[in-house]
DRENPA-3360 file (N, C-alpha, C; in nm, 2 decimals, always signed):
BEGIN
1 = MHVRPTRL = +12.70/+15.02/+6.50/+12.62/+14.96/+6.62/+12.69/+14.87/+6.72 ~ +12.75/+14.87/+6.78/+12.82/+14.78/+6.87/+12.72/+14.74/+6.95 ~ +12.69/+14.59/+6.97/+12.72/+14.58/+7.14/+12.73/+14.53/+7.27 ~ +12.80/+14.53/+7.32/+12.82/+14.46/+7.42/+12.75/+14.31/+7.49 ~ +12.86/+14.25/+7.52/+12.81/+14.12/+7.54/+12.71/+14.08/+7.63 ~ +12.75/+14.25/+7.71/+12.64/+14.16/+7.83/+12.54/+14.24/+7.91 ~ +12.52/+14.31/+7.72/+12.41/+14.41/+7.70/+12.34/+14.32/+7.64 ~ +12.34/+14.29/+7.58/+12.34/+14.16/+7.47/+12.24/+13.99/+7.57;
9 = AFCLATAL = +12.33/+13.97/+7.68/+12.22/+13.91/+7.79/+12.18/+13.93/+7.87 ~ +12.15/+14.08/+7.87/+12.10/+14.09/+7.99/+11.94/+14.16/+7.90 ~ +11.91/+14.17/+7.71/+11.85/+14.20/+7.66/+11.76/+14.02/+7.60 ~ +11.84/+13.95/+7.63/+11.81/+13.75/+7.66/+11.79/+13.75/+7.73 ~ +11.83/+13.81/+7.84/+11.76/+13.70/+8.01/+11.63/+13.80/+8.03 ~ +11.69/+13.98/+7.97/+11.49/+14.03/+7.96/+11.37/+13.92/+7.91 ~ +11.39/+13.91/+7.78/+11.30/+13.85/+7.67/+11.35/+13.72/+7.75 ~ +11.43/+13.65/+7.81/+11.30/+13.53/+7.87/+11.31/+13.45/+7.98;
17 = LPAWAAAG = +11.30/+13.63/+8.04/+11.25/+13.57/+8.17/+11.10/+13.51/+8.20 ~ +11.01/+13.61/+8.08/+10.86/+13.58/+8.10/+10.86/+13.37/+8.05 ~ +10.94/+13.33/+7.98/+10.92/+13.22/+8.00/+10.97/+13.15/+8.09 ~ +11.08/+13.17/+8.08/+11.15/+13.16/+8.22/+11.06/+13.02/+8.33 ~ +10.96/+13.17/+8.39/+10.89/+13.19/+8.47/+10.72/+13.15/+8.46 ~ +10.70/+13.11/+8.36/+10.63/+13.00/+8.33/+10.66/+12.91/+8.33 ~ +10.70/+12.87/+8.31/+10.79/+12.70/+8.29/+10.78/+12.68/+8.44 ~ +10.82/+12.79/+8.53/+10.88/+12.77/+8.67/+10.75/+12.67/+8.73;
25 = TQQGAAAP = +10.60/+12.79/+8.70/+10.50/+12.79/+8.74/+10.45/+12.66/+8.74 ~ +10.47/+12.64/+8.55/+10.37/+12.46/+8.53/+10.41/+12.41/+8.58 ~ +10.60/+12.40/+8.66/+10.63/+12.29/+8.70/+10.59/+12.30/+8.82 ~ +10.60/+12.36/+8.94/+10.50/+12.40/+9.03/+10.38/+12.33/+9.02 ~ +10.29/+12.41/+8.95/+10.16/+12.28/+8.99/+10.15/+12.20/+8.90 ~ +10.22/+12.14/+8.84/+10.21/+12.00/+8.81/+10.28/+11.92/+8.88 ~ +10.39/+11.96/+9.05/+10.39/+11.86/+9.09/+10.29/+11.97/+9.26 ~ +10.25/+11.97/+9.36/+10.12/+11.94/+9.35/+9.97/+11.84/+9.30;
33 = KAETEQHV = +10.03/+11.89/+9.20/+9.88/+11.74/+9.09/+9.90/+11.63/+9.11 ~ +10.05/+11.57/+9.04/+10.14/+11.42/+9.08/+10.14/+11.42/+9.23 ~ +10.12/+11.51/+9.30/+10.11/+11.45/+9.47/+10.01/+11.42/+9.47 ~ +9.85/+11.48/+9.44/+9.76/+11.48/+9.44/+9.70/+11.34/+9.40 ~ +9.74/+11.35/+9.32/+9.74/+11.19/+9.23/+9.83/+11.06/+9.31 ~ +9.92/+11.08/+9.36/+9.99/+10.98/+9.42/+9.90/+10.93/+9.53 ~ +9.87/+11.08/+9.62/+9.76/+11.02/+9.73/+9.69/+10.96/+9.72 ~ +9.57/+11.03/+9.58/+9.54/+10.91/+9.57/+9.50/+10.85/+9.52;
41 = ASKNAEVQ = +9.62/+10.78/+9.53/+9.59/+10.63/+9.40/+9.67/+10.55/+9.57 ~ +9.72/+10.64/+9.62/+9.73/+10.52/+9.76/+9.61/+10.51/+9.78 ~ +9.49/+10.63/+9.88/+9.42/+10.62/+9.95/+9.32/+10.54/+9.80 ~ +9.32/+10.54/+9.74/+9.27/+10.39/+9.66/+9.30/+10.22/+9.64 ~ +9.41/+10.26/+9.70/+9.46/+10.13/+9.73/+9.45/+10.07/+9.93 ~ +9.43/+10.16/+9.95/+9.42/+10.13/+10.05/+9.27/+10.10/+10.07 ~ +9.12/+10.17/+9.99/+9.06/+10.18/+9.98/+9.04/+9.98/+9.99 ~ +9.12/+9.99/+9.87/+9.05/+9.84/+9.74/+9.13/+9.69/+9.88;
49 = RLQHDVAS = +9.25/+9.74/+9.95/+9.33/+9.65/+10.08/+9.16/+9.64/+10.20 ~ +9.10/+9.76/+10.23/+9.07/+9.68/+10.29/+8.96/+9.65/+10.28 ~ +8.90/+9.70/+10.14/+8.72/+9.56/+10.11/+8.73/+9.42/+10.09 ~ +8.90/+9.41/+10.04/+8.96/+9.27/+10.04/+8.95/+9.24/+10.20 ~ +9.00/+9.31/+10.31/+8.99/+9.25/+10.46/+8.86/+9.22/+10.48 ~ +8.78/+9.31/+10.42/+8.66/+9.32/+10.51/+8.57/+9.18/+10.45 ~ +8.59/+9.13/+10.34/+8.47/+9.06/+10.28/+8.54/+8.95/+10.35 ~ +8.72/+8.86/+10.31/+8.78/+8.82/+10.37/+8.70/+8.80/+10.56;
57 = QEARTEQA = +8.72/+8.90/+10.64/+8.63/+8.86/+10.76/+8.52/+8.87/+10.75 ~ +8.43/+8.87/+10.66/+8.27/+8.78/+10.59/+8.26/+8.70/+10.58 ~ +8.33/+8.67/+10.46/+8.32/+8.51/+10.52/+8.42/+8.41/+10.61 ~ +8.46/+8.50/+10.67/+8.55/+8.35/+10.80/+8.42/+8.40/+10.89 ~ +8.35/+8.52/+10.86/+8.19/+8.52/+10.98/+8.13/+8.39/+10.96 ~ +8.10/+8.43/+10.85/+8.03/+8.34/+10.79/+8.00/+8.14/+10.81 ~ +8.16/+8.17/+10.79/+8.13/+8.02/+10.87/+8.16/+7.98/+10.97 ~ +8.17/+8.06/+11.04/+8.18/+8.06/+11.22/+8.02/+8.00/+11.29;
65 = DQKMEEQD = +7.92/+8.05/+11.19/+7.79/+8.09/+11.18/+7.75/+8.02/+11.16 ~ +7.74/+7.89/+11.05/+7.69/+7.75/+11.02/+7.79/+7.68/+11.07 ~ +7.91/+7.72/+11.13/+7.99/+7.63/+11.27/+7.95/+7.63/+11.40 ~ +7.83/+7.75/+11.35/+7.80/+7.71/+11.55/+7.65/+7.63/+11.51 ~ +7.65/+7.70/+11.38/+7.40/+7.63/+11.34/+7.43/+7.49/+11.41 ~ +7.57/+7.42/+11.33/+7.58/+7.27/+11.29/+7.56/+7.25/+11.48 ~ +7.71/+7.32/+11.58/+7.65/+7.28/+11.69/+7.56/+7.26/+11.84 ~ +7.49/+7.40/+11.73/+7.33/+7.39/+11.81/+7.25/+7.34/+11.76;
73 = RAIADLRR = +7.28/+7.29/+11.68/+7.20/+7.10/+11.60/+7.22/+7.02/+11.70 ~ +7.36/+7.03/+11.71/+7.39/+6.89/+11.75/+7.42/+6.88/+11.87 ~ +7.40/+6.99/+11.94/+7.36/+6.97/+12.13/+7.23/+6.94/+12.16 ~ +7.08/+7.03/+12.01/+6.97/+6.98/+12.00/+6.98/+6.85/+12.07 ~ +6.99/+6.78/+11.91/+6.98/+6.65/+11.94/+7.04/+6.58/+12.03 ~ +7.20/+6.56/+12.09/+7.23/+6.50/+12.18/+7.17/+6.52/+12.37 ~ +7.05/+6.66/+12.37/+6.96/+6.73/+12.46/+6.86/+6.58/+12.41 ~ +6.83/+6.54/+12.33/+6.71/+6.49/+12.30/+6.74/+6.36/+12.35;
81 = QLQELKSA = +6.86/+6.30/+12.27/+6.86/+6.16/+12.35/+6.85/+6.17/+12.44 ~ +6.96/+6.27/+12.48/+6.97/+6.22/+12.66/+6.79/+6.23/+12.76 ~ +6.72/+6.31/+12.67/+6.61/+6.35/+12.74/+6.52/+6.22/+12.76 ~ +6.51/+6.15/+12.63/+6.44/+6.00/+12.59/+6.46/+5.96/+12.68 ~ +6.68/+5.90/+12.71/+6.72/+5.78/+12.81/+6.63/+5.80/+12.92 ~ +6.67/+5.94/+12.96/+6.66/+5.99/+13.14/+6.44/+5.86/+13.12 ~ +6.35/+5.98/+13.04/+6.27/+5.91/+12.99/+6.23/+5.73/+12.95 ~ +6.32/+5.69/+12.89/+6.35/+5.60/+12.91/+6.36/+5.46/+13.08;
89 = KAAPGQSH = +6.44/+5.52/+13.17/+6.46/+5.48/+13.28/+6.36/+5.47/+13.37 ~ +6.29/+5.62/+13.36/+6.21/+5.60/+13.40/+6.01/+5.50/+13.46 ~ +6.02/+5.51/+13.36/+5.94/+5.43/+13.26/+5.95/+5.35/+13.34 ~ +5.81/+5.30/+13.46/+5.79/+5.16/+13.54/+5.78/+5.08/+13.42 ~ +5.80/+4.91/+13.45/+5.84/+4.79/+13.34/+5.90/+4.82/+13.30 ~ +6.04/+4.91/+13.33/+6.09/+4.86/+13.19/+6.27/+4.85/+13.19 ~ +6.33/+4.73/+13.23/+6.47/+4.73/+13.31/+6.57/+4.73/+13.20 ~ +6.70/+4.75/+13.26/+6.80/+4.72/+13.16/+6.93/+4.66/+13.23;
% end
């Protein structure tokens, strides 16, 4: 029996078509999975960057709070000194 090349090609194509289709489906499924993993990795990197930014901002806020407290203490001390000077000037019998 003599098989023509086109008939042989048709038989091979028919036999291999399901395997090719399955490979295409697997690649198709792998592409969205890879995209999703890349998207998740990108979002995780963004979260880490934002957490770092928040930590930096909190540190700056803490430093600013400490500086304000120091300034408040300095202002209170200056007011106390000013009040003492006013009291000393107002006290009778004392002269400068």
